C-alpha positions as CSV (number, residue, x, y, z in Angstrom):
1,M,64.8,-22.8,-11.9
2,A,63.9,-26.5,-11.8
3,T,60.5,-25.9,-13.4
4,T,62.2,-24.8,-16.7
5,T,64.5,-27.8,-17.1
6,A,63.7,-30.5,-19.5
7,S,64.3,-33.2,-16.9
8,F,61.9,-31.7,-14.4
9,L,59.2,-31.4,-17.1
10,D,59.8,-35.0,-18.2
11,R,59.3,-36.2,-14.6
12,L,56.0,-34.3,-14.4
13,R,54.9,-35.8,-17.7
14,A,55.7,-39.2,-16.4
15,I,53.3,-38.6,-13.6
16,V,50.3,-37.3,-15.5
17,G,50.9,-38.1,-19.2
18,P,51.7,-35.8,-22.1
19,D,48.1,-34.3,-22.1
20,G,48.3,-33.3,-18.4
21,L,50.8,-30.5,-18.7
22,L,50.8,-26.9,-20.0
23,T,54.0,-25.1,-20.6
24,S,53.6,-22.7,-23.6
25,P,53.2,-19.0,-22.8
26,S,50.0,-18.8,-24.7
27,E,48.5,-21.5,-22.6
28,L,49.9,-20.3,-19.3
29,V,48.5,-16.8,-19.7
30,V,45.0,-18.2,-18.8
31,Y,46.3,-19.0,-15.4
32,E,48.2,-15.8,-14.5
33,C,45.4,-14.5,-12.2
34,D,42.1,-15.3,-10.6
35,G,39.1,-13.0,-10.4
36,Y,41.4,-10.4,-8.9
37,T,42.9,-9.3,-12.2
38,I,45.0,-6.4,-11.0
39,E,47.8,-8.7,-9.8
40,K,49.1,-11.1,-12.4
41,N,52.0,-13.6,-12.7
42,R,52.3,-16.7,-14.9
43,P,53.2,-20.1,-13.4
44,D,56.1,-21.9,-15.1
45,V,53.9,-25.0,-15.6
46,V,50.3,-26.0,-15.0
47,I,49.7,-29.7,-14.3
48,F,46.4,-31.5,-14.2
49,P,46.4,-34.6,-11.8
50,I,43.4,-37.0,-11.9
51,S,44.0,-38.8,-8.6
52,S,45.4,-38.4,-5.1
53,E,48.3,-40.6,-6.0
54,Q,49.3,-38.2,-8.8
55,V,49.0,-35.2,-6.5
56,V,51.3,-37.0,-4.0
57,A,53.9,-37.7,-6.7
58,I,53.8,-34.0,-8.0
59,V,54.2,-32.6,-4.5
60,K,57.0,-35.0,-3.6
61,L,58.8,-33.9,-6.8
62,C,58.3,-30.2,-5.9
63,S,59.6,-30.8,-2.4
64,E,62.6,-32.7,-3.6
65,T,63.6,-29.9,-6.1
66,R,62.6,-27.1,-3.7
67,T,60.0,-25.8,-6.3
68,P,57.1,-23.6,-5.1
69,F,53.6,-24.9,-6.0
70,V,50.1,-23.6,-5.7
71,P,46.8,-25.5,-5.9
72,R,44.0,-24.0,-8.1
73,G,40.4,-24.7,-8.6
74,A,38.3,-22.7,-11.1
75,G,40.0,-19.4,-10.4
76,T,36.9,-17.6,-9.4
77,S,38.4,-16.3,-6.1
78,L,38.7,-12.6,-5.9
79,A,41.8,-11.8,-3.7
80,G,44.6,-13.5,-5.6
81,G,44.4,-16.7,-3.5
82,C,45.7,-18.9,-6.4
83,L,48.1,-16.3,-7.8
84,P,51.5,-18.0,-8.5
85,V,53.4,-15.2,-6.9
86,G,56.9,-16.7,-7.4
87,G,56.1,-18.8,-10.5
88,G,56.6,-22.5,-10.1
89,V,54.1,-25.3,-10.5
90,M,50.4,-24.7,-10.5
91,I,48.4,-27.8,-9.6
92,A,45.0,-27.5,-11.3
93,L,42.5,-29.8,-9.7
94,T,39.7,-29.4,-12.2
95,R,40.1,-33.0,-13.6
96,M,39.5,-34.5,-10.1
97,K,35.8,-34.0,-10.4
98,R,34.2,-37.2,-9.2
99,I,31.3,-37.5,-6.6
100,L,32.6,-40.6,-4.8
101,E,29.8,-41.3,-2.4
102,V,26.4,-40.0,-1.3
103,N,25.1,-41.3,2.0
104,S,21.6,-39.7,2.5
105,R,20.9,-41.7,5.7
106,D,24.0,-40.2,7.4
107,R,23.7,-37.0,5.4
108,Y,27.1,-36.7,3.9
109,A,28.8,-36.9,0.5
110,V,32.4,-37.5,-0.5
111,V,33.7,-35.5,-3.4
112,E,37.0,-34.7,-5.1
113,P,38.1,-31.0,-5.1
114,G,37.3,-30.3,-8.7
115,V,33.6,-31.0,-8.4
116,V,31.7,-27.8,-9.3
117,N,29.5,-26.6,-6.5
118,L,26.3,-26.6,-8.6
119,W,27.1,-30.1,-9.9
120,L,26.9,-31.4,-6.4
121,T,23.6,-29.7,-5.6
122,N,22.1,-30.9,-8.9
123,H,23.3,-34.4,-8.2
124,L,21.9,-34.4,-4.6
125,N,18.6,-32.9,-5.7
126,T,17.5,-36.4,-6.9
127,H,18.0,-37.6,-3.3
128,G,16.0,-34.6,-1.9
129,Y,19.2,-32.9,-0.6
130,H,21.5,-30.0,-1.5
131,F,24.9,-28.5,-0.5
132,A,23.9,-25.4,1.4
133,P,26.9,-23.0,0.7
134,D,26.0,-21.4,-2.7
135,P,28.5,-18.7,-3.8
136,S,27.4,-16.4,-6.6
137,S,30.0,-18.3,-8.7
138,Q,28.2,-21.5,-7.9
139,G,28.0,-22.6,-11.5
140,A,31.8,-22.5,-11.9
141,C,33.5,-22.6,-8.5
142,T,34.7,-25.9,-7.1
143,I,34.3,-27.5,-3.7
144,G,38.1,-27.4,-3.3
145,G,38.1,-23.7,-3.8
146,N,35.1,-23.3,-1.5
147,V,37.1,-25.1,1.2
148,A,40.2,-23.0,0.6
149,T,38.5,-19.7,1.1
150,N,35.6,-20.8,3.4
151,S,33.1,-19.5,0.8
152,G,29.7,-18.1,1.6
153,G,26.8,-17.2,-0.6
154,P,23.3,-15.8,-0.4
155,H,21.8,-18.7,1.6
156,T,24.5,-18.8,4.2
157,L,22.6,-16.2,6.3
158,K,20.5,-19.1,7.5
159,Y,22.6,-22.1,6.8
160,G,26.2,-21.0,7.5
161,V,29.4,-20.8,5.4
162,T,31.5,-23.7,4.0
163,V,33.2,-24.6,7.3
164,N,29.7,-25.4,8.8
165,H,29.3,-28.0,6.0
166,V,32.7,-29.7,5.8
167,L,33.1,-32.8,8.0
168,G,36.6,-33.8,6.9
169,A,39.3,-33.6,4.3
170,E,42.0,-35.7,2.8
171,M,45.1,-33.5,2.2
172,V,48.5,-33.9,0.7
173,L,51.0,-32.0,2.9
174,P,53.9,-30.1,1.3
175,D,56.2,-33.0,1.9
176,G,53.9,-35.5,0.1
177,Q,52.5,-37.0,3.2
178,V,48.7,-37.8,3.1
179,V,46.6,-36.9,6.1
180,V,42.9,-37.1,6.9
181,T,41.2,-34.7,9.2
182,G,37.7,-35.4,10.4
183,G,35.5,-37.8,8.5
184,P,31.9,-38.8,8.0
185,V,31.0,-38.7,11.7
186,E,29.6,-35.6,13.3
187,D,32.2,-35.0,16.0
188,C,35.7,-36.4,15.9
189,P,37.8,-36.5,19.1
190,G,40.8,-34.2,19.4
191,Y,41.5,-30.8,17.9
192,D,39.3,-29.5,15.1
193,L,41.9,-29.7,12.4
194,T,39.2,-29.6,9.7
195,G,38.1,-26.2,11.0
196,V,41.7,-25.1,10.7
197,V,42.1,-26.4,7.2
198,V,38.9,-24.7,5.9
199,G,39.8,-21.2,5.0
200,S,43.6,-21.7,5.0
201,E,43.7,-20.7,1.4
202,G,45.8,-23.5,0.2
203,T,48.7,-22.7,2.5
204,F,48.6,-26.0,4.4
205,G,48.6,-28.4,1.5
206,V,46.4,-29.8,-1.4
207,A,43.0,-31.1,-0.6
208,T,42.2,-34.2,-2.6
209,K,39.0,-35.4,-1.0
210,V,36.3,-33.7,1.0
211,W,33.5,-35.1,3.2
212,V,30.6,-32.6,3.1
213,R,27.4,-32.3,5.1
214,I,24.3,-32.4,2.9
215,T,21.1,-30.6,3.8
216,R,17.6,-31.7,3.2
217,N,15.7,-29.6,0.7
218,P,13.2,-27.3,2.4
219,Q,9.5,-28.2,2.0
220,S,8.7,-24.8,0.6
221,R,9.9,-21.3,-0.1
222,R,8.6,-17.8,-0.4
223,T,10.7,-15.5,-2.5
224,L,10.0,-11.7,-2.4
225,L,11.4,-8.7,-4.3
226,G,11.2,-5.4,-2.4
227,V,11.6,-2.2,-4.5
228,F,12.9,0.9,-2.7
229,E,13.5,4.5,-3.6
230,T,16.7,4.7,-1.5
231,V,19.5,2.4,-0.4
232,D,18.9,3.7,3.2
233,D,15.3,2.4,3.2
234,A,16.5,-1.0,1.9
235,T,19.2,-1.4,4.5
236,S,16.8,-0.3,7.3
237,T,14.5,-3.1,6.2
238,I,17.3,-5.6,6.5
239,S,18.0,-4.6,10.1
240,D,14.3,-4.6,11.0
241,I,13.7,-8.1,9.6
242,I,16.5,-9.6,11.6
243,G,15.5,-7.5,14.7
244,A,12.0,-9.0,14.4
245,G,13.4,-12.4,15.0
246,I,12.8,-13.6,11.4
247,V,15.6,-15.8,10.1
248,P,15.4,-15.5,6.3
249,A,17.2,-18.0,4.1
250,A,18.6,-15.0,2.2
251,L,18.6,-11.2,2.1
252,E,20.3,-9.8,-1.0
253,M,20.6,-6.1,-2.0
254,L,21.2,-4.7,-5.5
255,D,21.7,-1.0,-6.1
256,S,20.5,1.1,-9.1
257,L,23.8,0.7,-11.0
258,I,23.9,-3.1,-10.8
259,L,20.2,-3.2,-11.7
260,Q,20.9,-1.6,-15.0
261,A,23.4,-4.3,-15.9
262,V,21.3,-7.2,-14.6
263,E,18.2,-6.0,-16.4
264,A,20.0,-5.6,-19.7
265,A,21.3,-9.1,-19.4
266,F,18.3,-11.0,-18.1
267,H,15.2,-8.9,-18.7
268,F,13.7,-9.9,-15.4
269,G,11.7,-6.7,-15.2
270,F,13.7,-4.9,-12.5
271,P,12.6,-1.2,-12.1
272,L,15.5,0.8,-13.4
273,D,14.4,4.0,-11.5
274,A,14.6,2.2,-8.1
275,G,17.4,3.2,-5.7
276,A,17.7,-0.4,-4.6
277,V,16.0,-3.8,-4.5
278,L,16.0,-6.5,-1.9
279,I,15.6,-10.2,-2.6
280,M,14.1,-11.7,0.5
281,E,13.6,-15.4,0.9
282,V,12.2,-17.6,3.7
283,D,12.1,-21.4,3.5
284,G,11.2,-24.4,5.7
285,L,7.8,-26.0,6.6
286,D,5.1,-24.7,4.4
287,A,2.7,-24.1,7.3
288,G,4.5,-21.0,8.7
289,L,5.9,-19.4,5.6
290,D,3.0,-17.2,4.6
291,Q,3.0,-15.6,8.0
292,D,6.7,-14.9,7.7
293,A,6.3,-13.5,4.2
294,E,3.5,-11.2,5.4
295,R,5.6,-9.9,8.3
296,I,8.5,-9.2,5.9
297,I,6.1,-7.3,3.5
298,E,4.8,-5.3,6.4
299,I,8.4,-4.4,7.5
300,A,9.4,-3.4,4.0
301,K,6.4,-1.2,3.6
302,R,7.0,0.4,6.9
303,N,10.4,1.3,5.5
304,H,8.8,3.0,2.5
305,A,9.0,0.1,0.0
306,R,7.4,1.2,-3.3
307,E,6.2,-2.3,-3.8
308,V,6.9,-5.9,-2.7
309,L,6.5,-8.6,-5.3
310,Q,6.4,-12.4,-4.8
311,A,7.6,-15.0,-7.2
312,K,4.5,-16.9,-8.3
313,T,6.2,-19.9,-9.8
314,E,9.5,-21.8,-9.4
315,A,10.5,-20.6,-12.8
316,E,10.1,-16.9,-11.6
317,R,12.1,-17.7,-8.5
318,L,14.9,-19.3,-10.4
319,L,15.1,-16.4,-12.9
320,L,15.3,-14.0,-10.0
321,W,18.2,-15.9,-8.4
322,K,19.9,-16.3,-11.8
323,S,19.8,-12.5,-12.1
324,R,21.4,-12.2,-8.7
325,K,24.0,-14.9,-9.0
326,Q,25.2,-13.8,-12.4
327,A,25.2,-10.1,-11.6
328,F,29.0,-10.0,-11.5
329,G,29.1,-11.3,-15.1
330,A,26.6,-8.7,-16.2
331,V,28.9,-6.0,-14.9
332,G,30.9,-6.4,-18.1
333,R,28.2,-4.3,-19.7
334,L,29.2,-1.3,-17.6
335,A,33.0,-1.3,-17.9
336,P,35.8,-3.3,-19.4
337,S,37.3,-4.2,-16.0
338,Y,36.1,-4.4,-12.4
339,C,37.4,-5.1,-9.0
340,T,35.1,-6.7,-6.4
341,Q,35.7,-5.9,-2.8
342,D,34.7,-8.2,0.1
343,G,34.2,-6.4,3.4
344,V,32.0,-7.0,6.4
345,V,30.3,-4.5,8.7
346,P,27.7,-4.9,11.4
347,R,24.2,-4.8,9.8
348,T,23.4,-1.5,11.5
349,K,26.4,0.1,9.8
350,L,25.2,-0.8,6.3
351,P,23.6,2.7,5.6
352,H,26.9,4.3,6.8
353,I,29.3,2.1,4.8
354,L,27.2,2.6,1.6
355,R,27.3,6.4,2.0
356,V,31.0,6.1,2.5
357,I,31.4,4.0,-0.6
358,Q,29.4,6.6,-2.6
359,H,31.7,9.4,-1.3
360,I,34.8,7.4,-2.1
361,G,33.6,6.8,-5.6
362,A,33.1,10.5,-6.1
363,K,36.5,11.3,-4.6
364,Y,38.3,9.0,-7.0
365,Q,36.0,9.6,-10.0
366,L,35.0,5.9,-10.1
367,K,31.6,4.3,-10.7
368,I,30.9,1.7,-7.9
369,A,28.1,-0.8,-8.1
370,N,26.8,-2.6,-5.0
371,V,25.4,-6.1,-4.8
372,F,25.9,-8.0,-1.6
373,H,24.8,-10.5,1.2
374,A,23.0,-7.8,3.1
375,G,21.6,-10.1,5.8
376,D,25.0,-10.7,7.3
377,G,26.6,-7.4,6.5
378,N,28.9,-8.8,3.8
379,I,29.3,-6.1,1.2
380,H,30.6,-6.4,-2.3
381,P,31.2,-3.0,-3.9
382,I,32.2,-3.4,-7.5
383,L,34.7,-0.8,-8.7
384,L,34.4,-0.2,-12.4
385,F,37.5,0.8,-14.5
386,D,39.7,0.0,-17.4
387,E,42.9,-1.9,-16.4
388,R,44.7,-0.7,-19.5
389,D,44.7,2.8,-17.9
390,Q,47.3,2.8,-15.0
391,D,45.9,5.9,-13.5
392,Q,42.5,4.2,-13.1
393,V,44.2,1.1,-11.6
394,Q,45.9,3.3,-9.0
395,R,42.6,5.0,-8.2
396,V,40.9,1.7,-7.8
397,L,43.6,0.4,-5.4
398,K,43.4,3.6,-3.3
399,A,39.6,3.5,-3.3
400,S,39.5,-0.2,-2.3
401,H,41.9,0.5,0.5
402,E,39.8,3.3,1.9
403,I,36.6,1.2,1.7
404,L,38.2,-1.7,3.6
405,E,39.8,0.6,6.1
406,E,36.3,2.0,6.9
407,C,35.0,-1.6,7.3
408,V,37.6,-2.1,10.0
409,Q,36.8,1.3,11.6
410,C,33.1,0.1,11.8
411,G,34.1,-2.9,13.8
412,G,34.0,-5.2,10.8
413,S,36.6,-7.1,8.7
414,V,38.2,-6.9,5.3
415,T,36.9,-10.2,4.1
416,G,33.8,-12.2,4.5
417,E,34.2,-15.1,2.1
418,H,37.0,-14.4,-0.5
419,G,40.0,-14.6,1.8
420,I,43.1,-12.5,2.2
421,G,45.2,-13.9,-0.8
422,V,47.7,-11.4,-1.8
423,E,45.4,-8.4,-2.1
424,K,44.7,-7.9,1.6
425,I,47.9,-8.9,3.4
426,D,48.6,-5.3,4.3
427,F,45.4,-5.3,6.4
428,M,46.3,-8.3,8.6
429,P,48.3,-6.2,11.1
430,R,45.2,-3.9,11.4
431,L,43.1,-6.9,12.4
432,F,45.5,-8.9,14.5
433,T,48.3,-8.2,17.0
434,P,51.9,-9.3,16.3
435,E,51.4,-12.1,18.8
436,D,48.3,-13.3,16.9
437,L,50.1,-13.2,13.6
438,G,53.1,-15.0,15.1
439,M,50.9,-17.8,16.3
440,M,49.2,-18.1,12.8
441,L,52.7,-18.3,11.3
442,R,53.6,-21.1,13.7
443,L,50.5,-23.0,12.8
444,R,51.2,-22.6,9.1
445,N,54.7,-23.8,9.6
446,A,53.5,-26.9,11.3
447,F,51.8,-27.9,8.0
448,N,54.1,-26.1,5.6
449,P,57.6,-25.6,7.2
450,D,59.5,-24.8,4.0
451,G,56.9,-22.4,2.6
452,L,56.8,-24.1,-0.8
453,C,53.0,-24.4,-0.8
454,S,51.2,-21.2,-1.8
455,P,54.1,-19.0,-0.8
456,R,53.6,-15.3,0.2
457,K,49.9,-15.6,0.9
458,M,47.7,-14.5,3.8
459,L,50.4,-13.6,6.4
460,P,52.6,-10.5,6.1
461,T,55.3,-12.2,8.2
462,A,55.5,-14.9,5.6
463,G,57.4,-12.7,3.1
464,A,56.7,-9.8,0.8
465,C,53.1,-9.3,-0.2
466,I,54.1,-9.0,-3.9
467,E,57.2,-8.9,-5.9
468,P,59.3,-5.7,-5.4
469,A,58.8,-4.8,-9.0
470,K,55.1,-4.6,-8.5
471,A,55.2,-2.8,-5.2
472,T,54.3,0.5,-6.8
473,R,50.9,-0.9,-7.8
474,R,49.8,-1.3,-4.2
475,A,47.9,1.7,-2.8
476,T,49.6,3.6,0.0
């Protein structure tokens, strides 16, 4: 393979310098998977460009030598989106981390793909703005990765997902050509290629610059914590809040198992005997927020809330959100390994899907914690296990498959914000007709005709989901 030859590595070093390349097995092991740890494969080399020009040179070399390559951000994705399935070159974009421009009058910023999501919001805060998509991995995930998977987050209930906040992108196509889709203006003529690129999971090329929409900070907020005896009462509250015409900034649910981990980590004061808690936030003009908060409290109590607390200070509010956004990290207190699923169901189906998840956990003798974006029906069951035990791995795969299958049966989908990657390719024919999948393949081939960029991702017609040697690890 070209990536293992001295001449190929020398040509890569000539592009990025000797400190921009990783080749030793001990270094490459760090890049063998993303947050979906069940599937692993090491790249042959990891390279760290610092400019669009270097990305162009790397991609042209890969194209010339017919070497597969995959772009990677922070590796926080949860479906194997940046898994180097066939080895090859991994283009790590974390050194391309400049905020190039902030235009508060026209409400956009220009950033490189390695900019961490939270860095951008912190930088914009001095201007009175923020970047609205706020994934739970906000403190680590990058804008490039957000664009790849069309990330969501707690506040996208009101503000929308990443595609609603990307105005344009500069991309290096798999042949090394540089193209720009969209730009700083609100509406560009012609086809919405930016909308096509966002969520393409790195299968169209390598994003090297992104124009993002920035959002003015709300004048005020009211952040509430509802404590419920049962998950059913909490999910009924969610439906009733939306049904009442209230548009919260966020509605997040944590069940009793995740509460144990979060409380042990952050000592917020969560009641450990509760069946579930809801974090409910409204924001906007100060004048109407107290009325909205009172209506939410009334709805929660009507659904048997034990109590509804309100954050009294900004420090309390920030601690509450820290507890929510770092919940996944706290899960390490419950088990050595975990697999986070990402399904979507209609909000009215939340009580049903959570009962099904509980049944599936009992069936496969697995503990499953739940923390999710309840307001838009985006569930994140966290299956706890030990990946060193292959029997547990198989049970997790089968349980995951059944959970996602039930999401489809409920009229939902198998992903809300983490993408298809390699994990969920088998579900694509359940969601789309052969004609739909054929059209998607034609679209991908228009950008990536040779399949060198992120091979074997998203589409079942693009090749095997995983290597044959690993096929027994996939649930049947």
